[in-house]
KEDO-539444 format. One record per residue: residue in one letter; chain; z, y, x of N, C-alpha, C in turn. Coordinates in Angstrom, 1 decimal. Each point is the difference from the previous one (the first is absolute). Layout:
REM KEDO-539444
(a, A, (Z, Y, X), (Z, Y, X), (Z, Y, X))
...
//
This chain:
REM KEDO-539444
(x, A, (19.1, 18.5, 83.6), (1.2, -0.2, -0.8), (0.1, -1.4, -0.4))
(x, A, (1.2, -0.5, -0.1), (0.3, -1.3, -0.4), (-0.6, -0.3, -1.4))
(x, A, (-0.8, -1.0, -0.2), (-0.6, -0.3, -1.3), (1.0, -0.2, -1.1))
(x, A, (1.2, -0.5, 0.3), (1.0, -0.3, -1.0), (0.7, 1.3, -0.5))
(x, A, (-0.2, 1.1, 0.6), (0.6, 1.2, -0.5), (-1.0, 0.6, -1.0))
(x, A, (0.4, 0.2, -1.2), (-0.8, 0.5, -1.1), (0.3, 1.4, -0.3))
(x, A, (-1.0, 0.7, -0.5), (0.2, 1.4, -0.5), (1.0, -0.1, -1.2))
(x, A, (1.0, 0.9, 0.1), (1.0, 0.0, -1.1), (0.0, 1.3, -0.8))
(x, A, (-0.7, 1.0, 0.5), (-0.1, 1.3, -0.7), (-0.9, 0.0, -1.2))
(x, A, (0.4, 0.7, -1.0), (-0.8, 0.3, -1.2), (-0.4, -1.2, -0.8))
(x, A, (0.9, -0.9, -0.3), (-0.2, -1.1, -0.9), (0.9, 0.2, -1.2))
(x, A, (-0.5, -0.6, -1.1), (0.8, 0.0, -1.2), (0.2, -1.5, -0.4))
(x, A, (1.1, -0.5, -0.1), (1.3, 0.6, 0.3), (0.2, 0.3, 1.5))
(x, A, (0.9, 0.9, 0.4), (0.2, 0.3, 1.4), (0.5, -1.3, 0.8))
(x, A, (-0.2, 0.1, 1.3), (0.4, -1.0, 0.9), (1.5, -0.4, -0.2))
(x, A, (0.3, -1.2, 0.0), (1.4, -0.5, -0.1), (0.7, 0.1, 1.3))
(x, A, (1.3, -0.1, -0.1), (0.8, -0.1, 1.3), (-0.4, -1.2, 0.8))
(x, A, (-0.2, -1.1, -0.7), (-0.4, -1.2, 0.7), (-1.4, 0.2, 0.8))
(x, A, (-0.9, 0.7, -0.6), (-1.3, 0.2, 0.6), (0.2, 1.0, 1.2))
(x, A, (0.9, 0.9, -0.1), (0.2, 1.0, 1.1), (0.7, -0.8, 1.2))
(x, A, (1.0, -0.8, -0.4), (0.7, -0.8, 1.1), (-1.0, -1.0, 0.6))
(x, A, (-0.9, -0.6, -0.7), (-1.0, -1.0, 0.6), (-0.9, 0.7, 0.9))
(x, A, (-0.4, 1.3, -0.3), (-0.9, 0.7, 0.9), (0.8, 0.4, 1.2))
(x, A, (1.2, 0.4, -0.1), (0.8, 0.3, 1.2), (0.2, -1.2, 0.9))
(x, A, (0.3, -1.1, -0.6), (0.1, -1.3, 0.8), (-1.2, -0.3, 0.7))
(x, A, (-1.2, 0.1, -0.6), (-1.3, -0.3, 0.6), (-0.2, 1.0, 1.2))
(x, A, (0.3, 1.3, -0.2), (-0.1, 1.0, 1.0), (0.8, -0.3, 1.2))
(x, A, (1.3, -0.4, -0.2), (0.9, -0.3, 1.1), (-0.5, -1.2, 0.7))
(x, A, (-0.4, -1.0, -0.7), (-0.5, -1.2, 0.6), (-1.2, 0.3, 0.9))
(x, A, (-0.9, 0.8, -0.5), (-1.2, 0.4, 0.7), (0.3, 0.7, 1.3))
(x, A, (0.8, 1.0, -0.1), (0.3, 0.8, 1.2), (0.9, -0.7, 1.0))
(x, A, (0.9, -0.9, -0.5), (0.9, -0.7, 0.9), (-0.7, -1.2, 0.6))
(x, A, (-1.1, -0.5, -0.6), (-0.7, -1.2, 0.5), (0.8, -1.2, -0.3))
(x, A, (0.9, 0.0, -1.0), (0.9, -1.1, -0.3), (0.1, -0.2, -1.5))
(x, A, (-0.3, -1.1, -0.5), (0.2, -0.3, -1.4), (1.4, -0.3, -0.3))
(x, A, (0.7, -0.7, 0.9), (1.4, -0.3, -0.1), (0.7, 0.3, 1.3))
(x, A, (0.8, 1.1, -0.1), (0.6, 0.4, 1.3), (1.1, -1.0, 0.4))
(x, A, (0.4, 0.1, 1.3), (1.1, -0.8, 0.5), (1.3, 0.5, -0.6))
(x, A, (1.0, -0.8, 0.1), (1.3, 0.4, -0.5), (0.5, 1.3, 0.7))
(x, A, (-0.4, 0.2, 1.3), (0.4, 1.2, 0.7), (-0.7, 1.2, -0.6))
(x, A, (-1.1, -0.1, -0.6), (-0.8, 1.1, -0.5), (0.1, 0.1, -1.5))
(x, A, (0.6, -0.9, -0.7), (0.0, 0.0, -1.5), (0.5, 1.2, -0.6))
(x, A, (1.2, 0.5, 0.5), (0.6, 1.2, -0.5), (-0.9, 1.2, 0.1))
(x, A, (-0.6, 0.2, 1.2), (-0.9, 1.1, 0.2), (-1.3, -0.1, -0.9))
(x, A, (-0.5, -1.2, -0.1), (-1.1, -0.3, -0.9), (0.3, 0.4, -1.4))
(x, A, (1.1, -0.5, -0.5), (0.4, 0.2, -1.4), (0.2, 1.5, -0.3))
(x, A, (0.7, 0.7, 1.0), (0.2, 1.4, -0.1), (-1.3, 0.8, -0.1))
(x, A, (-0.9, -0.4, 0.8), (-1.3, 0.7, 0.0), (-0.7, -0.2, -1.3))
(x, A, (0.0, -1.2, -0.5), (-0.7, -0.3, -1.4), (0.7, 0.9, -1.0))
(x, A, (1.3, 0.1, 0.0), (0.7, 0.8, -1.0), (-0.3, 1.5, 0.1))
(x, A, (0.0, 0.5, 1.2), (-0.3, 1.4, 0.2), (-1.4, 0.3, -0.3))
(x, A, (-1.0, -0.8, 0.3), (-1.4, 0.2, -0.3), (-0.2, 0.0, -1.5))
(x, A, (0.6, -1.0, -0.7), (-0.1, -0.1, -1.4), (0.6, 1.3, -0.7))
(x, A, (1.1, 0.5, 0.5), (0.6, 1.2, -0.5), (-0.9, 1.2, 0.1))
(x, A, (-0.5, 0.2, 1.2), (-0.9, 1.1, 0.3), (-1.3, -0.1, -0.8))
(x, A, (-0.5, -1.3, -0.1), (-1.2, -0.2, -0.8), (0.2, 0.4, -1.5))
(x, A, (1.1, -0.4, -0.5), (0.3, 0.3, -1.4), (0.0, 1.5, -0.2))
(x, A, (0.7, 0.7, 0.9), (0.0, 1.5, -0.1), (-1.4, 0.6, 0.1))
(x, A, (-0.9, -0.6, 0.9), (-1.3, 0.5, 0.1), (-0.8, -0.2, -1.3))
(x, A, (0.1, -1.2, -0.6), (-0.7, -0.3, -1.3), (0.5, 0.9, -1.1))
(x, A, (1.3, 0.3, 0.0), (0.6, 0.9, -1.0), (-0.5, 1.4, 0.1))
(x, A, (-0.3, 0.4, 1.3), (-0.4, 1.4, 0.2), (-1.5, 0.3, 0.0))
(x, A, (-0.8, -1.0, 0.1), (-1.4, 0.2, 0.0), (-0.5, 0.4, -1.4))
(x, A, (-1.0, 0.9, 0.0), (-0.6, 0.5, -1.3), (-1.5, -0.2, 0.1))
(x, A, (-0.6, -0.2, -1.2), (-1.4, -0.2, 0.0), (-0.5, 0.4, -1.4))
(x, A, (-1.3, 0.4, 0.0), (-0.6, 0.4, -1.3), (-0.8, -1.2, -0.5))
(x, A, (-0.2, -1.0, 0.8), (-0.8, -1.2, -0.4), (0.8, -0.8, -1.0))
(x, A, (-0.7, -0.6, -1.0), (0.7, -0.8, -0.9), (0.6, -1.3, 0.7))
(x, A, (1.1, -0.5, -0.6), (0.6, -1.2, 0.7), (-0.9, -1.2, -0.1))
(x, A, (0.0, -0.8, 1.0), (-0.8, -1.2, 0.1), (0.7, -1.1, -0.8))
(x, A, (-0.8, -0.9, -0.6), (0.5, -1.1, -0.7), (0.2, -1.2, 0.9))
(x, A, (1.1, -0.6, 0.1), (0.3, -1.1, 0.9), (-0.9, -1.2, -0.2))
(x, A, (-0.3, -0.3, -1.3), (-0.8, -1.1, -0.3), (-1.5, 0.2, 0.5))
(x, A, (-0.5, 1.2, -0.3), (-1.3, 0.3, 0.4), (-0.2, 0.0, 1.6))
(x, A, (1.0, 0.5, 0.7), (-0.1, 0.0, 1.4), (0.2, -1.4, 0.6))
(x, A, (0.8, -0.8, -0.7), (0.1, -1.4, 0.5), (-1.3, -0.8, -0.3))
(x, A, (-0.6, 0.3, -1.1), (-1.3, -0.7, -0.2), (-1.1, 0.4, 1.0))
(x, A, (0.0, 1.3, 0.4), (-0.9, 0.5, 1.0), (0.3, -0.7, 1.4))
(x, A, (1.3, -0.2, 0.3), (0.4, -0.6, 1.2), (-0.4, -1.5, 0.0))
(x, A, (0.1, -0.7, -1.1), (-0.4, -1.4, -0.1), (-1.5, -0.1, 0.2))
(x, A, (-0.7, 0.9, -0.6), (-1.5, 0.0, 0.1), (-0.4, 0.2, 1.4))
(x, A, (0.6, 0.9, 0.7), (-0.3, 0.2, 1.4), (0.3, -1.2, 0.9))
(x, A, (1.2, -0.6, -0.3), (0.4, -1.2, 0.8), (-1.0, -1.2, -0.3))
(x, A, (-0.4, -0.1, -1.3), (-0.9, -1.1, -0.3), (-1.3, 0.2, 0.7))
(x, A, (-0.5, 1.2, 0.1), (-1.3, 0.3, 0.7), (0.2, -0.2, 1.5))
(x, A, (1.1, 0.4, 0.6), (0.3, -0.1, 1.4), (0.1, -1.5, 0.4))
(x, A, (0.6, -0.8, -0.8), (0.2, -1.4, 0.4), (-1.0, -0.9, -0.5))
(x, A, (-1.0, 0.5, -0.8), (-1.1, -0.9, -0.4), (-1.0, -0.2, 1.1))
(x, A, (0.0, 0.8, 1.0), (-1.0, 0.0, 1.0), (0.1, -1.2, 0.9))
//
């Protein structure tokens, strides 16, 4: 999976529209192999991002869990610690 796509489920506060759209954009970039599509493909690219963001939001709204919500700050601190360890080598 693309490293830039983050888990969005079960956070408090819930994922924002911007986070969902960013994940959709990263997904479309990854599968299309293009960070910036040509003018000929821009409409299809933008439509795919919008549709994937829409479906992703529905998925997040419909998922249920019994686990307590994760704290964004705690998870970010864990990620920073992992990155520091990874790049300290």
